[in-house]
Each structure stands twice: as structure tokens, then as C-alpha cells.
Backbone atoms as SQL, in Angstrom:
CREATE TABLE atoms (id INTEGER PRIMARY KEY, chain TEXT, resi INTEGER, resn TEXT, atom TEXT, x REAL, y REAL, z REAL);
INSERT INTO atoms VALUES
  (1, 'A', 1, 'MET', 'N', 0.825, -1.145, 0.018),
  (2, 'A', 1, 'MET', 'CA', 0.019, -0.010, -0.015),
  (3, 'A', 1, 'MET', 'C', 0.895, 1.220, 0.000),
  (4, 'A', 2, 'LYS', 'N', 0.415, 2.227, -0.725),
  (5, 'A', 2, 'LYS', 'CA', 1.192, 3.503, -0.800),
  (6, 'A', 2, 'LYS', 'C', 0.552, 4.529, 0.276),
  (7, 'A', 3, 'TYR', 'N', 1.334, 5.546, 0.614),
  (8, 'A', 3, 'TYR', 'CA', 0.843, 6.539, 1.586),
  (9, 'A', 3, 'TYR', 'C', -0.439, 7.163, 1.136),
  (10, 'A', 4, 'THR', 'N', -0.534, 7.553, -0.201),
  (11, 'A', 4, 'THR', 'CA', -1.668, 8.221, -0.748),
  (12, 'A', 4, 'THR', 'C', -2.927, 7.318, -0.672),
  (13, 'A', 5, 'GLU', 'N', -2.743, 6.007, -0.850),
  (14, 'A', 5, 'GLU', 'CA', -3.861, 5.074, -0.779),
  (15, 'A', 5, 'GLU', 'C', -4.333, 5.008, 0.678),
  (16, 'A', 6, 'LEU', 'N', -3.390, 5.055, 1.610),
  (17, 'A', 6, 'LEU', 'CA', -3.773, 5.009, 2.972),
  (18, 'A', 6, 'LEU', 'C', -4.559, 6.215, 3.434),
  (19, 'A', 7, 'VAL', 'N', -4.096, 7.405, 2.960),
  (20, 'A', 7, 'VAL', 'CA', -4.821, 8.663, 3.247),
  (21, 'A', 7, 'VAL', 'C', -6.204, 8.631, 2.609),
  (22, 'A', 8, 'ASP', 'N', -6.270, 8.239, 1.331),
  (23, 'A', 8, 'ASP', 'CA', -7.558, 8.251, 0.668),
  (24, 'A', 8, 'ASP', 'C', -8.561, 7.279, 1.261),
  (25, 'A', 9, 'SER', 'N', -8.014, 6.222, 1.996),
  (26, 'A', 9, 'SER', 'CA', -8.930, 5.238, 2.552),
  (27, 'A', 9, 'SER', 'C', -9.505, 5.754, 3.897),
  (28, 'A', 10, 'GLY', 'N', -9.085, 6.902, 4.377),
  (29, 'A', 10, 'GLY', 'CA', -9.608, 7.376, 5.630),
  (30, 'A', 10, 'GLY', 'C', -8.884, 6.850, 6.820),
  (31, 'A', 11, 'ALA', 'N', -7.655, 6.479, 6.761),
  (32, 'A', 11, 'ALA', 'CA', -6.898, 5.910, 7.860),
  (33, 'A', 11, 'ALA', 'C', -6.779, 6.943, 8.997),
  (34, 'A', 12, 'THR', 'N', -6.680, 6.462, 10.207),
  (35, 'A', 12, 'THR', 'CA', -6.465, 7.408, 11.392),
  (36, 'A', 12, 'THR', 'C', -4.987, 7.810, 11.380),
  (37, 'A', 13, 'PRO', 'N', -4.749, 8.917, 12.119),
  (38, 'A', 13, 'PRO', 'CA', -3.357, 9.393, 12.222),
  (39, 'A', 13, 'PRO', 'C', -2.498, 8.299, 12.836),
  (40, 'A', 14, 'THR', 'N', -2.943, 7.491, 13.769),
  (41, 'A', 14, 'THR', 'CA', -2.166, 6.449, 14.367),
  (42, 'A', 14, 'THR', 'C', -1.821, 5.341, 13.289),
  (43, 'A', 15, 'GLU', 'N', -2.801, 5.002, 12.472),
  (44, 'A', 15, 'GLU', 'CA', -2.583, 4.024, 11.397),
  (45, 'A', 15, 'GLU', 'C', -1.511, 4.575, 10.418),
  (46, 'A', 16, 'ILE', 'N', -1.580, 5.835, 10.070),
  (47, 'A', 16, 'ILE', 'CA', -0.715, 6.491, 9.154),
  (48, 'A', 16, 'ILE', 'C', 0.789, 6.420, 9.762),
  (49, 'A', 17, 'GLN', 'N', 0.862, 6.816, 11.084),
  (50, 'A', 17, 'GLN', 'CA', 2.186, 6.864, 11.744),
  (51, 'A', 17, 'GLN', 'C', 2.759, 5.419, 11.799),
  (52, 'A', 18, 'THR', 'N', 1.917, 4.408, 12.054),
  (53, 'A', 18, 'THR', 'CA', 2.431, 3.062, 12.047),
  (54, 'A', 18, 'THR', 'C', 2.979, 2.677, 10.674),
  (55, 'A', 19, 'PHE', 'N', 2.222, 3.013, 9.659),
  (56, 'A', 19, 'PHE', 'CA', 2.723, 2.733, 8.299),
  (57, 'A', 19, 'PHE', 'C', 4.047, 3.400, 8.021),
  (58, 'A', 20, 'LEU', 'N', 4.167, 4.701, 8.407),
  (59, 'A', 20, 'LEU', 'CA', 5.387, 5.429, 8.055),
  (60, 'A', 20, 'LEU', 'C', 6.602, 4.896, 8.709),
  (61, 'A', 21, 'VAL', 'N', 6.495, 4.364, 9.878),
  (62, 'A', 21, 'VAL', 'CA', 7.685, 3.853, 10.633),
  (63, 'A', 21, 'VAL', 'C', 7.904, 2.297, 10.366),
  (64, 'A', 22, 'GLY', 'N', 7.008, 1.670, 9.668),
  (65, 'A', 22, 'GLY', 'CA', 7.015, 0.254, 9.541),
  (66, 'A', 22, 'GLY', 'C', 7.836, -0.358, 8.453),
  (67, 'A', 23, 'SER', 'N', 8.911, 0.237, 8.054),
  (68, 'A', 23, 'SER', 'CA', 9.758, -0.389, 7.005),
  (69, 'A', 23, 'SER', 'C', 11.211, -0.112, 7.279),
  (70, 'A', 24, 'GLU', 'N', 12.097, -0.659, 6.410),
  (71, 'A', 24, 'GLU', 'CA', 13.558, -0.474, 6.635),
  (72, 'A', 24, 'GLU', 'C', 13.961, 0.975, 6.475),
  (73, 'A', 25, 'ASN', 'N', 15.072, 1.309, 7.053),
  (74, 'A', 25, 'ASN', 'CA', 15.636, 2.630, 6.897),
  (75, 'A', 25, 'ASN', 'C', 16.447, 2.719, 5.637),
  (76, 'A', 26, 'VAL', 'N', 16.428, 3.831, 4.975),
  (77, 'A', 26, 'VAL', 'CA', 17.203, 4.060, 3.712),
  (78, 'A', 26, 'VAL', 'C', 17.999, 5.355, 3.893),
  (79, 'A', 27, 'PRO', 'N', 19.175, 5.465, 3.245),
  (80, 'A', 27, 'PRO', 'CA', 19.871, 6.702, 3.378),
  (81, 'A', 27, 'PRO', 'C', 19.228, 7.788, 2.415),
  (82, 'A', 28, 'VAL', 'N', 19.303, 8.999, 2.951),
  (83, 'A', 28, 'VAL', 'CA', 18.801, 10.110, 2.183),
  (84, 'A', 28, 'VAL', 'C', 19.803, 11.309, 2.324),
  (85, 'A', 29, 'THR', 'N', 20.096, 11.856, 1.150),
  (86, 'A', 29, 'THR', 'CA', 20.997, 13.035, 1.120),
  (87, 'A', 29, 'THR', 'C', 20.248, 14.180, 0.584),
  (88, 'A', 30, 'MET', 'N', 20.301, 15.366, 1.216),
  (89, 'A', 30, 'MET', 'CA', 19.654, 16.554, 0.773),
  (90, 'A', 30, 'MET', 'C', 20.520, 17.823, 1.111),
  (91, 'A', 31, 'ARG', 'N', 20.327, 18.797, 0.342),
  (92, 'A', 31, 'ARG', 'CA', 21.087, 20.024, 0.532),
  (93, 'A', 31, 'ARG', 'C', 20.136, 21.066, 1.139),
  (94, 'A', 32, 'ILE', 'N', 20.533, 21.635, 2.255),
  (95, 'A', 32, 'ILE', 'CA', 19.751, 22.665, 2.882),
  (96, 'A', 32, 'ILE', 'C', 20.754, 23.731, 3.385),
  (97, 'A', 33, 'PRO', 'N', 20.225, 24.981, 3.527),
  (98, 'A', 33, 'PRO', 'CA', 21.091, 26.068, 3.997),
  (99, 'A', 33, 'PRO', 'C', 21.705, 25.668, 5.317),
  (100, 'A', 34, 'ARG', 'N', 22.966, 26.092, 5.569),
  (101, 'A', 34, 'ARG', 'CA', 23.658, 25.772, 6.813),
  (102, 'A', 34, 'ARG', 'C', 22.969, 26.292, 8.028),
  (103, 'A', 35, 'ASN', 'N', 22.371, 27.526, 7.876),
  (104, 'A', 35, 'ASN', 'CA', 21.650, 28.042, 8.999),
  (105, 'A', 35, 'ASN', 'C', 20.402, 27.237, 9.392),
  (106, 'A', 36, 'LEU', 'N', 19.755, 26.647, 8.413),
  (107, 'A', 36, 'LEU', 'CA', 18.605, 25.763, 8.718),
  (108, 'A', 36, 'LEU', 'C', 19.089, 24.494, 9.351),
  (109, 'A', 37, 'ARG', 'N', 20.162, 23.952, 8.866),
  (110, 'A', 37, 'ARG', 'CA', 20.731, 22.755, 9.467),
  (111, 'A', 37, 'ARG', 'C', 21.142, 23.034, 10.904),
  (112, 'A', 38, 'ASP', 'N', 21.851, 24.097, 11.145),
  (113, 'A', 38, 'ASP', 'CA', 22.263, 24.447, 12.500),
  (114, 'A', 38, 'ASP', 'C', 21.115, 24.699, 13.520),
  (115, 'A', 39, 'ALA', 'N', 20.070, 25.347, 12.964),
  (116, 'A', 39, 'ALA', 'CA', 18.883, 25.604, 13.807),
  (117, 'A', 39, 'ALA', 'C', 18.154, 24.314, 14.147),
  (118, 'A', 40, 'ALA', 'N', 18.062, 23.406, 13.128),
  (119, 'A', 40, 'ALA', 'CA', 17.467, 22.096, 13.370),
  (120, 'A', 40, 'ALA', 'C', 18.259, 21.244, 14.329),
  (121, 'A', 41, 'LYS', 'N', 19.605, 21.339, 14.269),
  (122, 'A', 41, 'LYS', 'CA', 20.401, 20.651, 15.245),
  (123, 'A', 41, 'LYS', 'C', 20.174, 21.145, 16.667),
  (124, 'A', 42, 'GLU', 'N', 20.098, 22.450, 16.849),
  (125, 'A', 42, 'GLU', 'CA', 19.865, 23.034, 18.119),
  (126, 'A', 42, 'GLU', 'C', 18.457, 22.655, 18.664),
  (127, 'A', 43, 'ALA', 'N', 17.476, 22.697, 17.779),
  (128, 'A', 43, 'ALA', 'CA', 16.063, 22.293, 18.204),
  (129, 'A', 43, 'ALA', 'C', 16.111, 20.824, 18.637),
  (130, 'A', 44, 'ALA', 'N', 16.788, 20.012, 17.904),
  (131, 'A', 44, 'ALA', 'CA', 16.829, 18.533, 18.252),
  (132, 'A', 44, 'ALA', 'C', 17.546, 18.382, 19.579),
  (133, 'A', 45, 'ALA', 'N', 18.603, 19.095, 19.813),
  (134, 'A', 45, 'ALA', 'CA', 19.406, 18.951, 21.029),
  (135, 'A', 45, 'ALA', 'C', 18.526, 19.417, 22.244),
  (136, 'A', 46, 'LEU', 'N', 17.744, 20.450, 22.061),
  (137, 'A', 46, 'LEU', 'CA', 16.833, 20.871, 23.082),
  (138, 'A', 46, 'LEU', 'C', 15.729, 19.846, 23.501),
  (139, 'A', 47, 'LYS', 'N', 15.490, 18.992, 22.468),
  (140, 'A', 47, 'LYS', 'CA', 14.545, 17.878, 22.775),
  (141, 'A', 47, 'LYS', 'C', 15.265, 16.566, 23.161),
  (142, 'A', 48, 'GLY', 'N', 16.545, 16.649, 23.228),
  (143, 'A', 48, 'GLY', 'CA', 17.356, 15.517, 23.629),
  (144, 'A', 48, 'GLY', 'C', 17.397, 14.417, 22.587),
  (145, 'A', 49, 'MET', 'N', 17.422, 14.834, 21.342),
  (146, 'A', 49, 'MET', 'CA', 17.524, 13.837, 20.236),
  (147, 'A', 49, 'MET', 'C', 18.451, 14.266, 19.171),
  (148, 'A', 50, 'SER', 'N', 18.778, 13.354, 18.257),
  (149, 'A', 50, 'SER', 'CA', 19.625, 13.610, 17.136),
  (150, 'A', 50, 'SER', 'C', 18.963, 14.374, 16.079),
  (151, 'A', 51, 'LEU', 'N', 19.700, 14.972, 15.157),
  (152, 'A', 51, 'LEU', 'CA', 19.060, 15.640, 14.033),
  (153, 'A', 51, 'LEU', 'C', 18.206, 14.681, 13.131),
  (154, 'A', 52, 'THR', 'N', 18.761, 13.487, 12.994),
  (155, 'A', 52, 'THR', 'CA', 18.017, 12.502, 12.185),
  (156, 'A', 52, 'THR', 'C', 16.635, 12.151, 12.832),
  (157, 'A', 53, 'SER', 'N', 16.714, 11.937, 14.139),
  (158, 'A', 53, 'SER', 'CA', 15.470, 11.627, 14.864),
  (159, 'A', 53, 'SER', 'C', 14.484, 12.789, 14.828),
  (160, 'A', 54, 'PHE', 'N', 14.981, 14.000, 14.915),
  (161, 'A', 54, 'PHE', 'CA', 14.143, 15.232, 14.843),
  (162, 'A', 54, 'PHE', 'C', 13.549, 15.338, 13.487),
  (163, 'A', 55, 'VAL', 'N', 14.258, 15.075, 12.403),
  (164, 'A', 55, 'VAL', 'CA', 13.761, 15.254, 11.045),
  (165, 'A', 55, 'VAL', 'C', 12.671, 14.120, 10.866),
  (166, 'A', 56, 'LYS', 'N', 12.917, 12.918, 11.337),
  (167, 'A', 56, 'LYS', 'CA', 11.883, 11.815, 11.209),
  (168, 'A', 56, 'LYS', 'C', 10.606, 12.195, 11.913),
  (169, 'A', 57, 'MET', 'N', 10.791, 12.716, 13.149),
  (170, 'A', 57, 'MET', 'CA', 9.650, 13.097, 13.903),
  (171, 'A', 57, 'MET', 'C', 8.801, 14.171, 13.221),
  (172, 'A', 58, 'CYS', 'N', 9.503, 15.178, 12.729),
  (173, 'A', 58, 'CYS', 'CA', 8.859, 16.290, 11.984),
  (174, 'A', 58, 'CYS', 'C', 8.087, 15.715, 10.767),
  (175, 'A', 59, 'LEU', 'N', 8.715, 14.828, 9.973),
  (176, 'A', 59, 'LEU', 'CA', 8.033, 14.275, 8.844),
  (177, 'A', 59, 'LEU', 'C', 6.822, 13.446, 9.225),
  (178, 'A', 60, 'ILE', 'N', 6.983, 12.629, 10.234),
  (179, 'A', 60, 'ILE', 'CA', 5.853, 11.781, 10.614),
  (180, 'A', 60, 'ILE', 'C', 4.701, 12.627, 11.107),
  (181, 'A', 61, 'GLU', 'N', 4.999, 13.664, 11.903),
  (182, 'A', 61, 'GLU', 'CA', 3.938, 14.554, 12.406),
  (183, 'A', 61, 'GLU', 'C', 3.197, 15.264, 11.215),
  (184, 'A', 62, 'LYS', 'N', 3.974, 15.734, 10.279),
  (185, 'A', 62, 'LYS', 'CA', 3.382, 16.452, 9.071),
  (186, 'A', 62, 'LYS', 'C', 2.568, 15.479, 8.202),
  (187, 'A', 63, 'LEU', 'N', 3.132, 14.285, 7.999),
  (188, 'A', 63, 'LEU', 'CA', 2.400, 13.346, 7.072),
  (189, 'A', 63, 'LEU', 'C', 1.194, 12.641, 7.739),
  (190, 'A', 64, 'SER', 'N', 1.063, 12.715, 9.043),
  (191, 'A', 64, 'SER', 'CA', -0.088, 12.132, 9.635),
  (192, 'A', 64, 'SER', 'C', -1.120, 13.121, 10.200),
  (193, 'A', 65, 'GLU', 'N', -0.968, 14.369, 9.763),
  (194, 'A', 65, 'GLU', 'CA', -1.977, 15.340, 10.113),
  (195, 'A', 65, 'GLU', 'C', -3.258, 15.047, 9.377),
  (196, 'A', 66, 'GLU', 'N', -4.365, 15.442, 10.008),
  (197, 'A', 66, 'GLU', 'CA', -5.646, 15.243, 9.362),
  (198, 'A', 66, 'GLU', 'C', -6.025, 16.419, 8.518);
């Protein structure tokens, strides 16, 4: 099943979150401004997590919004 099919089927935010975290990890490379990266690192540190965990959390929150 694809993410769009899940959303179109009326899945709950919890079901969508479960789908998003339920597969293997893959490497991702992206280019962002240094200031954005540094700010994200600081925000992650304030929450006691790594930048990678912070980005995953933000993506999951955004993709599971109703």
C-alpha cells in the first residue's frame, strides 16, 4: 500500500504513523542552507534527540496530520 492510498482510505493518524515507521531505513542526502541545519540541530538537542530523529519526527507529524 502507498501513503496516498492510506490517506484516501480514511486511515487514522495512528494508522498512518504506524505505516510510516514500519519499514527498513534508507539513506537520504539533501542540501539545505547551513543556518537551517544548525537551527534544526539546536532544536533537536533541546529535545534530547539527534538531528536524524528530529527530522523523522517532523516528517511523521506532518504526514499524519488530518
